[in-house]
C-alpha positions in Angstrom: 123.3 116.6 85.4 122.2 119.7 83.6 123.9 120.9 80.5 123.7 124.2 78.6 122.4 122.8 75.5 119.6 120.2 75.5 116.9 118.9 73.3 113.6 120.8 73.6 111.4 119.0 76.1 108.2 120.4 74.6 106.1 118.8 72.1 106.9 121.3 69.4 108.4 119.7 66.2 110.1 121.2 63.1 110.8 120.0 59.6 113.9 117.8 59.6 116.7 119.2 57.5 117.4 115.5 56.2 114.0 114.0 55.5 111.8 117.1 55.6 109.3 115.4 57.9 107.9 117.4 60.7 109.7 115.2 63.2 112.6 117.3 64.2 113.5 118.3 67.8 115.7 121.3 68.0 118.3 122.0 70.7 117.8 124.8 73.3 120.3 127.0 75.1 119.5 127.0 78.7 121.5 130.2 79.3 120.1 132.3 76.4 116.5 130.5 76.8 116.2 130.1 73.0 116.7 127.7 70.1 120.2 127.0 68.6 120.6 127.5 64.7 117.8 125.4 62.9 120.2 122.5 61.8 120.9 121.5 65.4 118.6 118.7 66.6 117.4 115.2 66.3 115.0 113.6 64.1 112.5 111.3 65.8 112.6 108.9 62.9 115.6 107.2 64.3 115.5 104.1 61.9 114.2 105.8 58.7 116.2 108.9 59.0 118.6 109.0 61.9 119.6 112.7 61.6 121.2 114.1 64.7 123.4 117.2 64.9 124.8 118.0 68.2 126.1 121.4 69.2 129.8 121.5 70.0 131.3 122.7 73.2 128.5 121.7 75.5 129.0 122.8 79.0 127.8 121.5 82.5 125.7 124.1 84.3 126.5 124.6 87.9 123.4 126.6 88.8 120.6 126.9 86.2 119.1 129.8 88.0 122.2 131.9 88.3 123.0 131.0 84.7 126.6 129.9 85.6 128.3 127.0 84.0 131.7 125.4 83.7 133.2 126.4 80.5 135.9 124.2 79.0 139.0 125.7 77.5 138.4 127.0 74.0 140.3 125.2 71.0 141.8 127.1 68.2 142.9 126.3 64.7 146.4 127.1 63.7 147.3 129.4 60.9 148.0 126.7 58.4 144.2 125.9 58.5 143.4 129.1 56.8 145.2 127.9 53.6 143.9 124.3 53.5 141.5 125.2 50.5 144.1 126.9 48.5 144.1 130.5 47.0 142.2 129.7 43.7 138.7 131.2 44.1 137.5 130.5 40.5 135.3 127.7 41.6 134.1 129.3 44.9 130.4 129.9 44.4 130.1 132.9 46.8 133.0 134.6 45.0 131.4 134.0 41.7 128.3 135.6 42.9 130.3 138.7 44.0 131.9 138.9 40.5 128.5 139.8 39.2 128.7 143.1 40.9 132.2 144.0 41.9 135.6 144.1 40.1 138.5 141.8 40.7 140.5 144.2 43.0 137.5 144.8 45.2 136.9 141.1 45.7 140.5 140.4 46.3 140.5 143.1 49.0 137.4 141.6 50.7 138.9 138.1 50.6 142.1 139.4 52.4 140.2 141.6 54.9 137.9 138.8 56.0 140.3 136.0 55.5 137.6 134.1 53.3 138.7 130.5 52.5 137.8 127.6 50.3 136.7 124.1 51.1 136.2 120.9 49.1 133.8 119.6 51.7 131.1 120.7 49.1 132.2 121.8 45.5 132.3 125.4 45.5 131.9 125.9 49.3 133.2 128.9 51.3 134.9 129.0 54.7 134.1 132.0 57.0 136.8 132.0 59.4 136.1 133.4 62.9 139.1 135.0 64.2 138.9 137.0 67.4 140.2 140.3 68.5 143.4 138.6 69.7 143.8 137.0 66.3 143.2 133.5 67.5 141.3 131.4 65.0 138.3 130.3 66.9 136.3 128.5 64.1 135.9 128.0 60.4 132.2 127.9 59.2 131.7 126.0 56.0 128.7 127.2 53.8 127.6 126.7 50.3 126.0 129.2 48.2 124.2 129.4 44.9 126.6 131.1 42.5 123.6 132.9 40.6 121.3 134.0 43.4 123.8 134.3 46.1 121.4 132.4 48.5 122.5 129.6 50.9 121.9 126.0 49.5 119.3 124.6 51.8 118.0 121.7 49.7 118.0 118.8 50.3 119.5 120.0 53.6 121.2 123.1 54.9 124.7 123.1 53.7 126.5 124.3 56.9 129.4 122.6 58.7 132.5 123.5 60.7 136.1 123.0 59.8 136.9 121.2 62.9 134.4 118.5 61.9 135.6 118.5 58.4 139.1 118.0 59.7 137.9 115.3 62.0 139.3 117.3 65.2 137.3 115.3 67.7 138.5 117.1 70.8 138.0 120.5 69.5 135.9 122.9 71.8 134.1 125.4 69.8 133.7 128.8 71.3 132.6 131.4 68.6 133.5 135.0 68.1 131.9 137.7 65.8 132.9 137.2 62.1 135.2 140.0 61.2 136.2 141.1 64.6 140.0 140.4 64.0 139.8 143.9 62.2 138.8 145.6 65.4 142.4 146.8 66.0 142.2 148.9 62.8 139.4 151.0 64.2 140.1 153.4 67.2 137.7 153.3 70.3 134.8 155.6 69.9 134.3 154.7 66.2 131.1 153.1 64.8 130.8 149.3 64.5 127.9 147.8 62.5 126.6 144.3 63.3 124.4 142.1 61.0 123.5 138.5 61.1 125.0 137.1 57.9 128.6 136.7 57.0 127.7 137.4 53.4 125.9 140.7 54.4 128.9 141.9 56.6 131.2 141.4 53.5 129.0 143.1 51.0 128.1 146.1 53.3 131.8 146.5 54.0 132.3 147.0 50.4 129.5 149.5 50.1 130.3 151.4 53.3 134.0 150.8 54.1 134.1 153.7 56.5 132.5 151.4 59.2 133.6 148.1 60.7 131.0 145.5 59.7 130.7 142.4 61.8 128.3 139.4 61.7 126.9 137.1 64.5 126.5 134.1 62.1 123.2 133.4 63.7 120.2 135.1 65.5 121.2 133.4 68.8 124.7 134.8 68.7 123.6 138.2 69.2 124.6 138.2 72.9 126.8 139.9 75.3 129.3 137.2 75.5 130.3 137.7 71.9 129.9 141.6 72.0 132.0 142.2 75.1 135.2 143.2 73.0 133.1 146.2 71.5 133.0 148.1 74.9 134.2 151.6 74.0 132.7 151.6 70.5 129.4 152.9 69.2 127.6 149.8 68.0 124.7 149.8 65.6 122.8 146.5 65.0 120.9 145.8 61.9 118.7 142.7 62.7 117.0 140.7 59.8 113.4 141.8 59.4 111.1 140.7 62.2 114.1 140.3 64.6 114.0 144.0 65.8 111.9 143.3 69.0 114.1 140.3 70.0 117.4 142.0 69.4 116.1 145.2 71.4 115.3 143.2 74.4 118.8 141.8 74.4 120.3 145.3 74.0 118.5 146.4 77.2 120.6 143.9 79.0 123.8 144.7 77.1 123.7 148.4 77.7 123.4 147.8 81.5 126.7 145.8 81.2 128.5 148.8 79.7 128.0 148.5 76.0 127.1 151.5 73.8 124.6 149.9 71.3 121.4 150.5 69.5 119.2 148.6 67.3 118.2 150.1 64.0 114.6 149.3 62.8 115.4 150.2 59.1 114.2 146.8 57.7 111.1 146.6 59.7 109.5 149.5 57.7 110.4 148.1 54.2 108.2 145.9 52.1 110.5 142.9 52.4 109.7 139.2 53.4 110.5 137.8 56.9 114.1 137.2 57.4 115.3 139.7 54.8 118.5 141.6 55.6 120.3 144.8 54.2 121.7 143.0 51.1 118.0 141.9 50.2 116.9 145.5 50.6 119.5 146.9 48.2 119.1 144.1 45.8 115.4 144.8 45.6 115.9 148.5 45.3 118.4 148.2 42.4 116.2 145.8 40.6 113.2 148.2 40.6 
């Protein structure tokens, strides 16, 4: 039986997020034909490490060639979930980072606009709630940041989790949406929507350029028609991280044929930035010069 998500069948191995050995087999997406996020996979050192992070919401494929599959009914969090971590952001590492650059009123407005949450899963962790255009709470992505640098904590492993796992909701079926798309109704059709990869970047760019609606895919692989469908009728500008321009441009060729008005901006490709840098990295470098 074929499933949408499967362990890579090639001989390629990656550094394990847990033991750091190059024995990590990543999960593939049979529909998108690419890897899932880097923390999804299994370490071959089953006895000495045992790391195995499976993707949620796997779906049985009916016809691999047609790209069709049986989609289980999506699960949603209730409204009370948004308030589990409380409203005291003094210990939140991501908010502490924002305080280096923005005043209290600006930060409070960003918290409310994006429905940012707290989590004690890791001390100082942030919850980026994915709320769709129908205001259904699709997911809560838990992440830990360094309060000084604003970078994600990746040592000794990537600090990323999901609220349904934290809450031990075993039958929860994860089907993601774009981060921030719950604000779509505040912007009329025909207006400009900007898409980036990182939730952090969407929030900071929204503070810098509030005239646009800023959304985040949350990962490179989430830049796909399935998640962007609600943006039909809007003028979409995508700002991929550096070196992702070509990949996102190929995906846009398909999306435009399906009715989306979208273009990929190559802005970061021509800047002296390291691979994977985003708009926030560009402005940080510019202001530090």
